[in-house]
C-alpha positions in Angstrom: -67.0 -1.4 -11.9 -67.6 -4.8 -13.5 -63.9 -4.7 -14.7 -62.8 -4.1 -11.0 -64.8 -7.0 -9.7 -63.5 -9.2 -12.5 -59.9 -8.2 -11.6 -60.5 -8.8 -7.9 -62.0 -12.2 -8.7 -59.0 -13.1 -10.9 -56.7 -12.0 -8.1 -58.5 -14.1 -5.5 -58.4 -17.2 -7.8 -54.7 -16.7 -8.3 -54.0 -16.2 -4.6 -56.1 -19.2 -3.6 -54.3 -21.4 -6.1 -50.8 -20.2 -5.0 -51.5 -20.7 -1.4 -53.7 -23.8 -1.5 -52.3 -26.0 1.2 -53.3 -29.1 -0.8 -53.0 -28.5 -4.4 -50.9 -25.4 -4.5 -47.3 -25.3 -5.7 -46.1 -26.6 -2.2 -49.4 -28.4 -1.3 -49.5 -31.7 0.4 -51.2 -33.5 -2.5 -48.9 -31.8 -5.1 -45.7 -32.9 -3.2 -46.8 -36.3 -1.8 -49.6 -37.4 -4.0 -48.0 -37.5 -7.4 -48.8 -40.5 -9.4 -51.5 -41.6 -6.9 -55.2 -41.2 -6.6 -54.6 -38.1 -4.6 -52.8 -36.3 -7.4 -54.0 -32.9 -8.4 -55.2 -32.4 -11.9 -56.8 -34.8 -14.3 -54.9 -37.8 -13.0 -56.2 -37.8 -9.5 -58.8 -36.6 -7.0 -56.8 -34.0 -5.2 -58.4 -31.0 -6.7 -61.9 -32.3 -5.9 -61.0 -33.1 -2.3 -59.4 -29.7 -1.9 -62.5 -27.9 -3.4 -64.7 -29.9 -0.9 -62.6 -28.7 2.0 -63.0 -25.1 0.8 -66.7 -25.5 0.6 -67.0 -27.0 4.0 -64.9 -24.1 5.5 -66.9 -21.5 3.6 -70.2 -22.8 4.8 -69.0 -23.0 8.4 -67.4 -19.5 8.5 -70.3 -17.7 6.8 -72.8 -19.5 9.0 -71.2 -18.6 12.2 -71.9 -14.8 12.3 -75.4 -15.2 10.9 -76.1 -17.8 13.6 -74.6 -15.6 16.3 -76.6 -12.5 15.3 -79.9 -14.5 15.2 -79.2 -16.2 18.4 -78.3 -12.9 20.1 -81.7 -11.3 19.2 -83.6 -14.5 20.2 -81.9 -14.4 23.5 -82.9 -10.8 24.0 -86.4 -11.8 23.1 -86.4 -14.6 25.6 -85.7 -12.0 28.4 -88.1 -9.4 27.0 -90.9 -8.0 29.2 -93.2 -8.5 26.3 -94.9 -11.8 26.7 -95.5 -12.4 22.9 -91.8 -12.0 22.3 -90.8 -14.5 25.0 -93.4 -16.9 23.6 -92.2 -16.5 20.0 -88.5 -17.0 21.1 -89.4 -20.0 23.2 -91.3 -21.6 20.3 -88.4 -20.9 17.9 -85.8 -22.6 20.2 -88.1 -25.5 21.0 -88.7 -26.3 17.4 -85.2 -26.0 16.0 -83.5 -27.7 18.9 -86.0 -30.5 18.7 -85.9 -31.1 14.9 -83.0 -33.1 13.4 -80.7 -30.8 11.5 -81.2 -32.8 8.3 -84.9 -32.3 8.5 -84.5 -28.7 9.1 -82.3 -28.4 6.0 -84.9 -30.2 3.9 -87.7 -28.0 5.2 -85.8 -24.8 4.5 -84.3 -25.9 1.1 -87.6 -27.2 -0.4 -89.9 -25.0 1.6 -88.3 -21.8 0.4 -88.8 -23.1 -3.2 -92.4 -23.8 -2.6 -92.9 -20.4 -0.9 -91.2 -18.5 -3.7 -93.2 -20.4 -6.3 -96.5 -19.5 -4.6 -95.5 -15.8 -4.2 -94.3 -15.3 -7.8 -97.3 -17.2 -9.1 -99.4 -14.3 -7.8 -97.5 -12.0 -10.1 -98.0 -14.2 -13.1 -94.7 -16.2 -13.1 -95.2 -19.9 -13.2 -91.7 -21.0 -14.3 -89.4 -23.3 -12.2 -87.7 -21.9 -9.1 -84.4 -23.2 -7.8 -82.9 -22.1 -4.5 -79.2 -21.7 -4.2 -78.0 -24.8 -2.3 -75.2 -22.9 -0.6 -77.5 -20.1 0.7 -80.2 -22.6 1.8 -77.7 -24.9 3.6 -76.0 -21.9 5.3 -79.4 -20.4 6.4 -80.6 -23.8 7.7 -77.5 -24.4 9.7 -77.6 -20.8 11.0 -81.1 -21.3 12.3 -80.2 -24.5 14.1 -77.0 -22.9 15.4 -79.0 -19.8 16.6 -81.5 -21.9 18.6 -78.7 -23.4 20.7 -76.7 -20.2 20.7 -79.7 -18.3 22.2 -79.8 -20.7 25.2 -76.0 -20.2 25.8 -76.4 -16.5 25.7 -79.5 -16.5 28.0 -77.4 -18.3 30.6 -74.6 -15.9 30.2 -77.0 -12.9 30.5 -78.3 -14.3 33.8 -74.8 -14.7 35.1 -74.1 -11.0 34.7 -75.1 -9.1 37.9 -77.9 -6.6 37.6 -75.6 -4.0 39.1 -73.8 -3.9 35.9 -76.9 -2.6 34.2 -77.4 -0.1 37.0 -73.8 1.1 36.5 -74.6 2.0 33.0 -77.7 3.9 34.1 -75.6 5.7 36.7 -73.2 6.8 34.2 -76.0 8.2 31.9 -75.5 5.5 29.2 -78.2 4.7 26.8 -79.3 1.0 26.9 -77.5 0.3 23.5 -74.3 1.9 24.9 -74.6 0.0 28.2 -75.0 -3.2 26.1 -72.0 -2.4 23.9 -69.6 -1.2 26.5 -70.5 -3.1 29.6 -72.6 -6.1 29.0 -71.3 -7.5 25.7 -67.6 -7.8 26.8 -68.8 -9.9 29.9 -71.2 -11.8 27.7 -68.5 -12.9 25.4 -66.1 -13.9 28.2 -68.8 -16.0 30.0 -70.3 -17.6 26.9 -67.2 -18.3 24.9 -66.5 -21.8 26.1 -70.0 -23.0 25.2 -70.1 -21.1 22.0 -66.8 -22.9 21.1 -68.5 -26.3 21.5 -71.3 -25.1 19.3 -68.7 -24.1 16.7 -67.2 -27.6 16.8 -70.7 -29.1 16.3 -71.3 -26.7 13.4 -68.2 -27.9 11.7 -69.5 -31.4 11.8 -73.0 -30.4 10.8 -71.8 -28.9 7.5 -71.7 -32.5 6.2 -75.4 -32.3 5.8 -75.2 -29.8 2.9 -73.9 -32.6 0.7 -77.5 -34.0 0.7 -78.8 -31.0 -1.3 -76.0 -31.1 -3.8 -73.2 -28.9 -2.3 -69.7 -30.2 -3.3 -68.4 -30.4 0.3 -65.9 -32.8 1.8 -68.6 -35.6 2.2 -70.0 -35.3 -1.3 -66.6 -35.1 -3.0 -65.4 -38.0 -1.0 -68.4 -40.1 -2.0 -67.9 -39.3 -5.7 -64.2 -40.4 -5.4 -65.2 -43.5 -3.6 -67.6 -44.6 -6.3 -65.2 -43.9 -9.0 -62.2 -45.5 -7.5 -63.6 -48.3 -5.3 -61.2 -47.2 -2.5 -63.5 -46.3 0.3 -61.0 -46.6 3.1 -58.5 -44.3 1.5 -60.8 -41.5 0.9 -62.9 -41.7 4.0 -59.7 -41.7 6.0 -58.7 -38.5 4.2 -62.1 -37.0 5.0 -61.6 -37.9 8.7 -58.2 -36.2 8.6 -59.8 -33.1 7.1 -62.4 -32.9 9.9 -59.9 -33.7 12.6 -57.5 -31.0 11.2 -60.3 -28.4 11.3 -61.2 -29.4 14.9 -57.7 -29.3 16.2 -57.1 -26.0 14.4 -60.3 -24.6 15.9 -59.4 -25.8 19.4 -56.1 -24.0 19.3 -57.8 -20.8 18.0 -60.5 -21.1 20.7 -57.9 -21.5 23.4 -56.1 -18.3 22.5 -59.4 -16.5 22.0 -60.6 -17.5 25.4 -57.2 -16.5 26.8 -57.6 -13.1 25.2 -61.2 -12.7 26.4 -60.0 -13.3 30.0 -56.9 -11.1 29.8 -58.4 -8.7 32.3 -58.8 -11.5 35.0 -55.3 -12.7 34.3 -53.9 -9.2 35.0 -55.6 -9.0 38.3 
């Protein structure tokens, strides 16, 4: 089994190298950055910037589903008939919408280390504990994203007529089936524009992970600036990276919104 995972890892590395849009055989830095500071390899910073872009995309893409799932359950709790659940959900959203994202990141990154150290100390382990920066950054951003996401979903839930739930009951559907077949499709269609805005904010918020040591766009750009003393060049490239991600996301969200509203178009 370990041999299979090793082979898959090698295949992924080869594919990511071949199809790398920046430092691949036909990448932008490979073609246009030769003999410049943007060259790929030991002579330039192209590889480092390309790696930073991949880290940024990975953090954002992996944070999104986690944040959506947490936000969905928080939204359900906010509408629960159980007062304690509503109170807990309200406290959660108030705290993580009120705290700066950077402070939330610090609390989770360092707080998780302290928590694990105290737990493991009870079992006799007093050695150093280091939390994975990628996991901590992803979880912190997911928590913040979910707090805003829950508010969007609550508004979307309220926009769905109660008759839709009654229709599910009339058809003999269980609550879970009613939610999956009747409510969720409408929920996605109604909330998609606002969720798209949250995604755009998430792309920008990934820059905070550079503070805890992740080699994202901002961190790699900062290292290149300090080494080359060419801040305008590298910060301009960082701007282009984020703008490219934003434009690409906008195009994808446009077609996703169009797909979600295909039933209305047909009518």
